[in-house]
N, C-alpha and C positions, 0 to 999 in steps of 0.2 A: 378225859377223852375229848371233850369239846375243845379244850385248850389245844390239844395236839392236832385236832382236825383243822382248827383255825390257822395254826402254824403251817400245816401242810398246804392249806389253801392259799395262804399269803405267799408261800414259796413258789407255788405253781404260777401265780400271777406275776411275781417278779421275774421268774424264768421266761414267761411268755413275753412280757414287755421288754425284758432284757434282750431276747432274741430279735424282737421287732426293732428295737433301737439299734442293735448291731446291724440289722439288714439295712436300715435307713442310712447308716454311716458307711455303707460300702462305697469306696472311692473308685471311680473310673477315670483313668487318665489316657491321654493319647495325643496324636498329631494328625492334622489334616493337610494333605498335599494335593497338588494338581496331578491328575492321572497321566497327563501327556509329558509334562516337564519335570515332575517330582519336586517342584518348588513349593515351599510352605505357603499356606493360605491363611493370612490373618483375617480377623473379622467375620469368620464363619459362625452363623447362629446355630446353636445345638439345643434341641428341645427334647425333653423326656415325653414320649407318647403317653397321652392320658393324664398329663400333669402340667402344672404351670412352671415347673422347675426348668431351668436352662442356663446356658452360659454362652460365651463366645471364645474363639481362639485368640491367642495373643499374637504379637508381631512375628513369632517364630512358628505359628500354626499350632501351638500346643494348647491343651485344655485340661482341666480337672473338674469332675462333676460327681456329686453324690446321688446315688440311686437306691431304691429298695428292690426287693425281690419281685415285687408286683410290676415294676417297670422293666419290661424285658426288651424294649427297643428305643432307639434314639433316631431323630431326624437331623440331618445336616443340610443347611440352606445357605447359599451364598449367591450374590449377584453374578450373573453370567455363567453359573454352573448348575447342572442338573441336581435337583434335590435327591438325597440318598437316605434310605432308612436302613439302620443296622440293628440286627437282632442280637441281644446280649445273651451270652451263655455263662460260662464260668470265668472267662478272661476278664482281667482288670485293666489291661493295656490294649489300646486300639491303634491301628494305622489305617486311616480312612482316606481313600482316593476319590476325589470328585472329578467327574468328567465335565469339560466345558460344554455349555449349551451352545452348540454351533449355530443354531438358528437365531438365537438371541444376540450372539456376538456379531452378527452381520451389521447391526445398527448401533453397537455400543463400542466406544473406544476409551482409551486412557487419554485424558485431557490435561494439557499443561496449563497450570493456573498461576504461574509465576512463583519461582522458588519451590516448585513441587508439582506433583501430579495428583489427579483424582480420577476415579471412575466417573463417566459421564452422568450416571444416575445419582452421584453424590454431589454434583455441582449445584450451587445455589445462586449463581449469578449468570449473566448473559454472556455465554462463550460459544463460539462456533468452531467445531473441529472439522478439518478437511484432511483426509488422508492422501497419500501420494497418488493412488490410482484414480482419484477424483479430479486431479488437475488436468487441464486441457493440454493437448499436444500442439504446442506452438513453438515456432523458432523466434522467440522473443529475446530482447536484450536484457530484460529484467525477469527473474523467475516469477515475480508476482503477476505478470501478465497472464500466466496460466491459471491464476486465481480469479480473473475477471468474471464477474457475474455469479460467482459461486457462493458468496456470503451476502446475505441480505443486509443492506445499510452500508456496505463497503463499496465506495465508488472508485474505480480504477480507470483513468483515462489517459490516452496517449495520442497527442495530435500529430504524431509523425511515426506511426508504427513501422513503416518501411525504412526508416533511418536506423541502421544498426547501432548508433550511438545515442539514441533517444532514451529518455527515462520517463516512466509514467508518473502522473500526479495521483496521489492516493489520499483519500479523505474518508473518514468514518463518521456516519451520522450527521452529515451536514457541516457547513463552514463553522468554525469555532473561534476565529480570531480575525482582527483586521490588520495586525502588524507582526504578530509572532507566527511561528511555524504552524502549518496545518496538518502535517503528516504524523502518522502514529510512531510510537517507539518500537524499534525492532529489537527483539531478544533472540539471539541465535545460540542454540545449545546452552541456554541459561545465562548468557553474557549479554547485558543490555548495551544497546548502541552499536551493534555489529554492522558490518558492511553488507547491505542487502544484495548488492550486485556482485558480491564475492561468493555467490552460491550457485552451484550447478544444479539445475532443476532435477537432474537424475539422482542427486544425492539427498533429496528431501524425503524424509520419512513422513512428516505431517506438519500442518500449519494450524495453529490455534489463534483465533482472533478474539481478544478480550474486549468486549463492547461495553459491558456494564461497568459503572463507576466503582462498584464494590470489588470487582476483579482487578481493574487497572490501578486502583488507589494504592496497592502495595508498591507501585513504582513512583508515587508521590508527584514531584514537580514535572515529571516527564510522561505522566499517564493521561493527561487531559484529552488528547486526541486518539485515545485507544492504544492498545498494545497488540502487536503481531509477533507471536512466538513461533520460530521456525526450528524444528528438530530435524537434524540430519541422521542418516543411517549409521548404525553401529555394528560392530562385529558380533558374530554369534558362534556357537560351536559347529555350525554347518559351514564347511569350507566351500567356497564357490568363487568363480570369476565370471563377470558379466561384461559383455561389450554391447554398447548402445550407440547407434549412429543414425544420422539422417542427412538427407540432401533436400534443400528447399529451393523453390522458385517463386518469385513475386512478379505479378503482372499488374499494370496500371488499371485502375477501375474508377468509375465515377469522376473522371477527369473533366475539367471545364471544356465545353464545346464552343470553341471560338471560331471566328470567321476564317475560312480558307483564303488563300491569296486572291482567287477569283471573286469570292464573295466580298472581300475587303474592297476590291476595285469597284464592284457593283454598288455597294451600299455606302462606302466611305469616300472613295476617290471621286466618284461621279455624283456625289450629293451636291445640292445647291443650297447654301454655299458648301464648297468642298470641305471635307473633314479628314483628308488624308492625302498622302503623296504616293505615287506609284514609282518604286525604285527599280522595278523590272525583274526582281527575283521571285522565286516561289519557295518559301521556307515554312516548314512545320516546326515552329520553335519548341513546342512541347516535346516532340520527338527528338529534337536536337539536344535537349538538356537532360534526356532521360536514358537510363539503361533499362530497356524494357524488352524482354524480362531481365531480371537480375537474380543471381544465384547465391546460395550459402550452403555451408555444411558444418556439421558438428559431430565429434567423436568422443566417447567416454569409455574408459576402461576401469572397472571396479573389481577389487579383490578383497575378500573378507574370509575370516576363519578364526581358528583357535580353539580354545576349550572354554568351559564354563567359568574358569578363573582367569584365563589369559586369552583375550581376543583382540582382533584388530579389524579395521576397515580402512582401505586406502583407495583413492580414486585419482584419475588424471583425465583432463579433458582439453580439447582443442576446438576452437570455433573460428571460422573464416566466413565473413558475410559482406556483401556489397549492398550499398543503398540503391534506391531506385534512381537517384540523381547521379551525375557523372563523377562526383568527387568523393562521396562518402564510402568508407569501408572500415572494417574492424577485424583485427586478428587478436585472439586472446588464448592464453594458456593458463590453466588452473590445476590445482591439486588439493587434495584433502586427506589428512591422516588422523585416524582416531584410534588410540590405544587404551586398553583397560586391563588392569591387573588387580585381582582379588587375592588377598593373602590366604594361606592354607587354612587357617582357623577363622576366616571371615572377620578378622580384626580390623583390617583397613582395606580401602579401595583407592587405587591411584588411576587417574585418567589424564590423557593428554590429547588436545585437539590442535592441529596446525593446518592452516588453509592459506597458501600463497596464491596470488594471481597476477599475471602480467598482461597488459593490454596495449596494443598499438593501434591508433585510430587516425583516420582522416575525416575531418568534420565536414558535414554538408554545408552548402550555402543555400539555405531555404529560400532566400530572396530570388534565386535564379528561376524558380517556378513562377514567381510573380512577373519577372521579366518576360518569361516565355508566353504568358497569357496576355500580356499587355503590348508586346512589341508588334510593330507593323510587319505583317507576314510577307510583304514584298521586299523587305530588307534582307540581304544575304548574310550568311554566317561568315563567309570568306570572300575576299576580293584578290586582285592581283598582288597586293602587298602583304597578304596573309589574312589575319583576322580583320573583318570589316569594322570600321570605326562607326559607332552609333552615338548620336548626340540628340536624338529626339525620343519622344515617348515619356513614360512615367519615370524611368530610372536612368536612361541615357547611357547604357553600357552593354557590352556584348556578353550575354550569360555563358556562352560556350567558352569564350576566352577566360572569363572569371573562373569557371570550373576547372579548366585544364592548366592554367598558368599560375593562379594563386594557390598557395599551399597553406593549409591550416591543419596541423597534426598535433597529436598528443601521445605521450607515453604515460601509462598509469600502472602503478604498482600498489598492490593491496596485500595486507597480511593480517589475518585473524589468528591469534594464538592464545590458548588457555590451558591451564593445568589445575587440577583439583585433587585434594586428598580428603577422603571420608574415613572417619574413625568410628567404629561401633563401640561406644563406651559400655553399653548394656544391650540386652537383646531388643529393647524398645527405645534406646536412646543413642543417637549418633550426631556427630558434628562434621561439618564440611567447610573447608577453606579453598577458595578459588582465586587464582591470580590470572589476569588476562591483559592482553594488549591488542589494540586495534589500530592499525596504521594504514594510511593511504597517502600516496605521493603522486602528484600530477605535474608533468612537464609539458607545458603548452608552447607550441612553436608556430610562428606565422611568417610568411614571406610573400611579398608582392614584387615582381621583377620590374625593371626599368623599361621593358619592351611593351608594356601595356599600351594599347592604342590611345587610351585616354591621356596618358602621359606624353606619348610621342606627338600626338596632334596638338597638344597644348603648348608644345615647345618648352617644356620645363627643363631648367638646368640645375635646379636644386630640388630636394625632396622628391627624388625620382624613385629608385628602388627602396624598399622598406622591409625591415625584419625585426622580430622581437622574440624573446624567450621569457617564460614565466615558470617559476618553480613554486608549487604549493604543497605543503606538508601538513597533514593532520595526524595527531597522535593522541590516543585515548588509553589510559592505563587504569585498571580496576582492581580493587581488592574487596572480596566479599567473604564474609564468614557467617555461617548459619548453624543453628543447633535445633534438632528435631526430636520430639518425644511423642510416643504413641502409647495410649493406654486403652485397653479393652476390658471392661468389667461387666460381665453378663450382657445386657442389652445396651450398655453405654460405650460409645466409641469416641475417643478424644485424640486429636492430633494438635500438637503445639509447635510453633515455629518462632524462633527469635533470630535476629541477625543484625549485622553491621555492613554497610556498603560505603566505599570511598572511590571516587572517580576523579581523575585529573585529565584535563583537556588542554592541548597545546596546538596552536595554529601558527604557521610560519609561511611567509610569502616573500619572494624576491623576483623582480622583473627588470629587464633591460631592453632597450630598443634603440634603433638608429636609422638614419637615412643615408643615401648617397654612398653606396659601396662601390669599389672599383670593378667588382665582378659580380654578376648575378649568381654565379656558381657557388659563391660563399653561402648563399641562403641565410640561415640564422646562425651559422657556425663561426662567424668572425665579426661580432658586433663592433669590436674596437676599430675595424677598418673603415667604418662609416665616418663621414666628415661633418655631419650636421650636429648631433648631440654630443657635446664634449670633444668634438674633433677640431679640425682646423678652423671651422666657422665659429665654434663655441656658442651655438644658438640654443637657448633654453636650458632649463635645469631638469628636464623630465627624462633624462637618459636612463636613470635607474630609480627604483623604488623598492622599499622593503618594509616589512612590518612583522610583528609577533604579538600574539595575545594569548592569554590562558584563563582558565576558570577551574574551580574545584567544587565538588559536590560530595557531601557526606550525609549519611542517614543511619538511623536506628529504626528497626521495624520489628513488628511481631504479629502473629496471626494465630487464631484458635479455630479449629474445626471440630464441631461436636455433632453427633447424631445419636438418637435414641432408637434402637431397633430398626435402623436403616429407614425410618419413616420421618422423623422430625430432625431437620438439619439446620444448623446455624453456624455461620462463619463471621468472625469479627477480626478486623485488622487495624493497625495504626502504624503510620510511618511518620517519624519526626526527622525532617530533612532541612539542610541548610545549603546555600549556594553563594559563592563569592560574587555572582552576577548581581545579587540583590543589594539594595541600599543598606547603609550602616545600621539603620533602625529596623531593618526588616529581613534579617539574614535567615531566620529559621521559621518553619511553619509545621503544622500538624495536618495529616491527611487520614482521617478516620473512614472506616467503611463497615457496613453491617449488611449481611444477607441472610435470608431464611428460606427454607423450602419445606414442603410437606408432600411426601410421597403418599398421596391419598389412596392410591390403588392397593396399598398394602394394609389398609385398615380392614378390620374384620367385617364391617358392613358392606365392603366392596370386593374383598379378595375372594376369588373362587365363586362369586355370585354373579358377576357380569362377565360372561365367557369371552366376549369380544374385546375386553379391555386388558391389555398386557401391562401397561404402565401409565401412570398419570401423576405428574408432579406440578405443584404450584410453587412459584418463586416470587420473591420480592427482594430488591436490594437498594441500598443507598450508599453513596460514597462521594467523597470530595477529592478531586484531583487537581493538578496544577500544570502550567505550561511555562517553562523557562527557556523556550527555544527562541532566544533573541540574542543580539550581539553582546560581547563583553564590554565592560567599563562604562555602560550607559548610565550608571548611577553616579559617576564620578565627574568632578570638574576637570576637564581636559583642556590642554593648550596645544595649539598647532600653529604652523607658519602663516604669517600675515604678509608675506612678500619680503622684499629686500629694501634696505635703507642705507644710503651712502653717507658716511661721515668722515671728514678729513681724508677723503680719497680711499677709504676702506668700506667695502660693502658688507653689511651685517644682515643676517637672517632675523627677521622680526617675528616674535611669538606673541600670541594673545589667547584669551579664553575662547574656545570653540564649542564648548558644551556646558550646559548648566548642571549643577549638582542636584541630585535628588536622593536624599537619604531614605525616602519611603518607597523607593522602587522595589517592587516585588513580583511575584508570579501571577499570571492569570489564573483565576480560580474557577473550576467547573463543579457545580453542584448537580449530581446525577441521581435520578430515581429511575428504577426499572422494575416493571412487573411482567411476569411471564408464565407460560405454561408449556410443559414438555409432555408429549403423549406418544403412546405406542398402542395401536389398536389392531384388531382383526388378525391376531397372531403375526404381528410385525408386517402386515400388509401395508399399513399406513403409519408413518411416524413423522414427528416434526416438532416445531416449537413456534410460539407466537410471543412477541415481546412488544410492550408499550413502554416508551421511554420519554423522559423530560430532562433536558440538560440546560442549565442556566449558566452561562459563562459571564463571570463578573470580573471587575478590575481589568478590563481590556486595555492592552498596551497601545500607545500611540503618541504622536507629537501634538502638544496643545500649546496655544498661544499664552504667553505670560508677559507681565509688564516689564518694560525697559525704562529705567532701572527698577528694582534692585538687581534684576537678572542681567548677565552680560549678553545673553542670546534671547531672541524673541520667542523661542519654543523650547519646551522641556519634554523629555520622554517620560511618561507617567502612566499610572494605572487609573483609567477612567473609562466608564462605559459598561453596558450590559447587553448581552445577546442571548436569545433563547431558541433552542431547537426541541421539537417534539415529533414523535412519529410512531408508526407501527411497522413491525417487521414480521414476515411470515416465511418460514422455511419448512418445506415438506418433502418427504421421500416416500414413494409408493411402489410396492411390488405388485404391479398390475397382473402379470402372468408369472407363475412360479411352477415350472414343470422340470422334469429331470433333464431334458435336452434343450428346453427353450425358456428364456426368462425375458421379461420386459419390465424395466424399472424406470420410474419417472422421478425427477427432482425438480422442485419448483421453489423459486424465491421471489419475494416482492418486498419493497420497502416504500412506505409513505413518509415523507418528511415535510414538516411545516416549520419555517424559520421566521424569526422576528427580531429585528434590531430594536431593543427596548429603549436604550438611552445612550447619548454621548456624554452624559454628565453624571456627577455623583454629589455627595453632600457638601464637598469642599470646592468643587470646580465645575463651572458651567461651560460646556463646549458648544460649538455650532451644532444645531440639531440635524444637520445633514452633511454628507460628503459626496461630491461628484466624482465618479470613476468612469473607467472605460473610454478613454479618449481615443478618437479615431485619427489616423495619420493623414498626412498630405497625400495627394494634392488637394488644395483647398484648405479650409479651416472648419472641419465639421464639428470640432469640439467634443465634449463628453456626451455619452448617450445613456448612462445609468446613474442612479443616485441611491446612496445608502442613507436612509432617513429613519428617524425614530418612528416606531410604530409600523414600519413596512418590512417586507421580506427582503433579504439579500437577493440581488439580481433584478430589481425593479428597473425597467427601462423608463427613462425620463427624457423625453424629446418632444418635438412637435407632433401634434396629432393630425393625421392626414384627412383632408376633405375631398380627395380625388385629384383629377387633372383637368385643367381648363382647355379650351379649344386651341390655345397656342402651345400646348405641350408643357405647360409649367405646373409644378406641384402646388396644389392648394392645401392650406392648413387652417386650423382653427386658432384664432387668437384667444387670449385669456377671457375676453368678454363674450365669446361664442361666435363672433363674426368670422367670416371666411375671407382669407386673403391669399395671395401668392406667397410662397414660403420666404422669398427674399424680403418681404415686407413685415415679417414677424421678427421677434427678438427672443432673448433668453427667458424673459418673463412669461412668454407664452408656452413654454414647455409644460408637459404634464405627464403623469404616470400612465403608461399605455400597454403594459405587458410585463412578463417576468421570464427570465432566462434560466431559472432553476427548475429542473424536473420535479413535478409533484410526486411522481412515483417511478420506480424502476422495477424491472422484473427479468427473470430468466426462466427457461424451461429446458431441462435436459432429458433426453430420451436414450436409454441404454438398452440395446437388444443383444442377447447372447444366444447363439444356437450352436450347440456342440463346441467346436473349437473357434467359432467365429464370434466377433463382437463388433457392434456398430453403435456409435454414439452420435446423436444429432442434437446440437445445442443452440437454442435460440436466446437472444438477449435484446433488451430494448429499454428506451427512456420515453416517458410520456408526460403530457400536460405542461408544455413550456414553449417559449418562443426563442427563435434565433434571429440575429440580425444578419441578413444576407449580404456579406461583404462583397461577393462577386457582382451581385446585381447593382449594388450601390456605386461601385467604382467603374465597372466595365459592362454593366448590363443594360444601359440605355443608349439611345442614339445620340444623346447629348454628351457622351463620354469625351474626354479630352482629345483634341485634334491630334491626328496621326498616331493614335493608340488603337489597338485592336479591341474588339468587343465580343461579347457572347453572341452566338447565333440567335438566341432568343430576343436580343435587342431589336431585331427586325422581323420578329414573328408577330403578325397582327393579333394573334390570339393571346399574346403575353402582355400582362398589365404594364411591365416595365418598358415595353416598346412605345407606350404613349408619352413617355417623358422625353420630348424632343427639344425642349427649350434649355439653353445653357444658363438661363437666368437663375434657375433654382438648382443648378448642379452643386454637389457637395453639401447640400443642406439635408441633414438627417431627420427622418420622421419615421413613424410606424408604418409607412407605406412599404418599407423594406423588412418589416417583421413578418416571419413565417413560422408556422408550426414546426417545431423541431422533433416531434414524436417520430419514432422509428421502431421497427422490429427487424432484426437481421438474423440470417442463418449464420451464426457466429463461427461455428466449428462443426465439421463432420469428420469423424475418424472411423475407419474400417480396419480391423485387424484380424489376424489368424495366428493362433498359438498352437504349437505342437510340442508335446513332452516326449522325452526319450528315456530309455532305460540304459543307454550306453554309459560306460564309465567315462567316456570322453565328452559327452554332450547330454545336458539335462533338459534344456528347453530351447525352443526357437520361436520367435515372434516377428512377424512382418506386419507393417501397417502403413496406411496412407491417410493423410489428413488434408482438409481444405479449410482455411480460415477466411472469414469475411466473404462468404460465397455470394450472398445477395442481401441487399438492404431494401426493405419496403418502407417508403417514406414519401410524403408530399413536398418535402423541402427541396428547393430548386438550386441551392447553393453548394452542391457537392454532398459528400458523406457527412451527415449531421454528427456522427460520432467523432469527427475531427474538431468539433467546436468544444472548448473546455466547459465543463459544468461544475468544476471545483473552484474554490477560491472566492474572492470578494466580488468578481465581475463575471458570473457565468453567462453563457450564451453569446459571448462576443470574442472574436479572435484577437482583437486588440491591435493588430497590425496587419499589413498586407502579406506578410510572410506565411506561406502555408506549404505543407508537404502533402502530396496527393496520396490518396488511399490506394491500397493494392489488395488483390486476392492472392493468398499464399497457398502454394501446393507443396506438400511435404511427403516424402517417402522415407520410412524408417525401418530399422532392423535391430532386434535385441537377441543376443545369443548368450545362454547361460551354460558355462562349462563346469 
């Protein structure tokens, strides 16, 4: 009986444990999708309530999980989605829909990281994302002008904003080279090297700025100066048509205040000794060379639609704008087409992007404004014979005649075209092949007629009228192939990228010119009818010229993104790249990168315990990037013409070596370190990021002296020198007021940059420890006023140090031994470092107000902590200014320090007497808009807006708008020449209609 009882007891235990084991093995499967789009959601964390068990969804949003009967609920968590708890009953298959966290999505975007995208919270490097609605409303020539001041550390300057043909200078995290390019790499819709000016601002979806070395290292030899990724709009299943248009008006502001004709007679003509002649006229030369105001307009029509599998986006735009000067204008026509097709079973995706653009321009003559401010105002524009002949003053020509009779035009054609095919090999494995071409064609045309007063009054019989044409073609062709793999195993998330890239660059140029055409009406259209070059006179061999050069770039690259439980993130990449530009012994290089991040806010010791902390992430990254933005064939031994030699009555072209060979020529190397923090606090009331970076640029390119012989030339282009940049960047966004009908948001950016030129030498070559830059133009011989020297910052002014003005109105300076002399008794050895033209920090402040359907944006921007050399004061700001030239009114203001310089003995001698603080804050942009939505089947929404750009500048600088002085490049704080284009205030009215 006991035996039977034991058998029964054992059977009961087995049955009990058997039932328990069966319950534990209950399999729950399902899929998680977006509740609004029904798209599958990969990487969703699923946890069993009351247990440590859990898993994550795969690339298709699917999951499988084992539970027991005691676990009756599951929680589903994903970034940007509301957490959802599902009670289990008898079902074994689930379809879970997660709702987007609308409040959290306001500050979270999908970020382009190069060859892919990540959620902002998954990014482990320094990247700034700017959406289309954050861009400023400006009528700019380049779409990146709308980005000015929006990204900490990105400096965008344009010294001629009112010229419709001007292009901005763009620099990221300080100057990085002395001879190679300083601008970032542009990646447009995934294609590197795109035409940035072939983008209509209205077509932009987002802009991502890759600042950290780990992010930009994936682009190897082109990532040293950062990467700017522009993503344009694509079609969706929502069919719509949008018209956007504006009209703009520019008015002159902060123009130099020069003497009126009566003031000129009083202060210059009647001076003792006289400093001017009264020609009897009354001319406002600035007004004469200016279209004030000047107008522009732009119109864009966009159409998009389709289905989830087949969609399209198409746009067309037209712009017509005049410059503030008499000659400049621009007309452009552009279009963009984006087509996407997904196969029925989601096996493959085909995409096509085509963007052509045609521009016709008339180029400004910026020197005309210098004529206008220096010309004697008693000289007339016209006389009885037509245009008045001018032969006095700084430039001795009539600027109105130059603007109206000399033609300088261009026709520009651009085409960006790419096609890609993506094949989904498995549900978490796909491969993409992309072929693209980027073309630009420039036809430059110039004509100066024989009726110019300078030619007529000189009595010239040859070299009278002149014309030229130039054709420049750039062609870039790319092939890129990538393969992507994603793996999610419980709390482990892995993304793998591998790829190959090949680019071919071709440059072609042809030009022709001639003089002495029988008719001015030919302009540049009949160069063969001229009789100077290759004509009856047979003078010179410069009638035609042509050239062609090419380069090739090939690379293999890979990247791995890994995170554990969305808390611990690591990204590593490597690019192995070679370029035909490099020397025979230095063709290939490696560009590694590593970045890590810790989302500390998701740790148990912080999560749900600090109520005001929504998100906190610590980041650090390290990467090596390169710069190969220099000319082709610089590593090769080149031969060129050495003139002509006559032998036995036959003239031969003589050739000889014109360039030294350098088999070790390579790319400039940038070693980047970045540490940062991203945070979101007070329920998204305040979010932002702080970055600290150090970038060391090594193997800087430049020409260095070498011995003769064995070298055929005295200089060789080589990699020598080191430069270092470090700084701190802060980017903040705050929701100050968040109500149902009224909101007030603030955006703030600031960047501190410290630069140091470490060395002009390396282990094998000793260079000169300094390089003098920023030479000033005539009249006189002012020389250079800045020096790049080892151990100093870029932008250091190196000139005579002022000791005031003596009783005779002569400039006093300190000699090297500390004694004080008049400036004309000092020499170059007495120069010293006296200031710096590189801003120590920059900043911006955006204020966005919304009330019901109204929105108001007030944007401030400024540079701080630097000096500018006042070019206007130096050349025309003193009573000693050149005879018969006009001066600034301030030259005769007793309260102005420049009015003390009355002696011509120290004229054109540069010193820090002309250095002034360049710090400024300006009301950069004010935009007021009203949006009304409609339920009509014909009309969805209507928005009208008005904007003012460059409303007012707060500054102590007396030389005009300090924002027109360049702060990028090797010589910041100096205009470099007398050519300047005046500042304007721009008024813009716009309309957007959605059908």
